[in-house]
C-alpha positions in Angstrom: -17.5 -12.1 3.6 -17.4 -10.4 7.0 -17.3 -6.9 7.1 -14.5 -6.4 9.0 -12.4 -8.6 6.8 -14.1 -6.7 3.8 -12.9 -3.5 5.4 -9.5 -4.5 5.8 -9.0 -5.9 2.3 -10.3 -2.8 0.8 -7.9 -0.6 2.9 -4.8 -2.9 1.8 -6.0 -2.7 -2.0 -6.7 1.1 -1.9 -3.2 1.8 0.1 -1.3 -0.6 -2.5 -2.9 1.2 -5.3 -2.1 4.7 -4.3 1.6 4.1 -3.0 1.8 1.6 -6.4 1.1 4.6 -8.8 3.8 7.0 -7.0 6.2 4.1 -6.7 6.1 3.3 -10.2 7.0 7.3 -10.9 9.7 7.2 -8.6 11.4 3.7 -10.5 10.7 5.6 -13.7 12.7 8.2 -12.7 15.7 6.1 -11.9 14.8 4.7 -8.2 16.0 1.1 -7.5 12.6 -1.2 -8.3 13.2 -3.1 -4.9 13.3 -0.2 -2.9 10.0 1.0 -4.6 8.2 -2.4 -4.1 9.3 -2.0 -0.2 8.0 1.6 0.3 4.7 0.1 -1.3 4.5 -2.6 1.0 5.2 -0.4 4.0 2.4 2.0 2.9 0.0 -0.7 2.7 1.1 -2.4 5.8 0.6 1.0 7.8 -2.6 1.9 6.2 -4.0 -1.4 7.4 -2.8 -1.0 11.0 -3.8 2.5 10.9 -7.5 1.5 9.7 -7.9 -1.0 12.0 -6.5 0.2 15.3 -7.3 4.0 14.7 
C-alpha cells in the first residue's frame, strides 16, 4: 500500500474511533443517534483534511 494512502486511512480510523467514543457517550445520555453519527463523520472528515493539508 502506498505510504500516503496508509496515512490517510490511519487518520480516518483514528478520528472515527475517537469521535465515536465521545458520541457513544452522548447518545447514551439522550442525544439523537443521527446527530451523533453526523458529528462522528464530520470529525473524521475534518481530521483527514487537516492531516492531508496541514
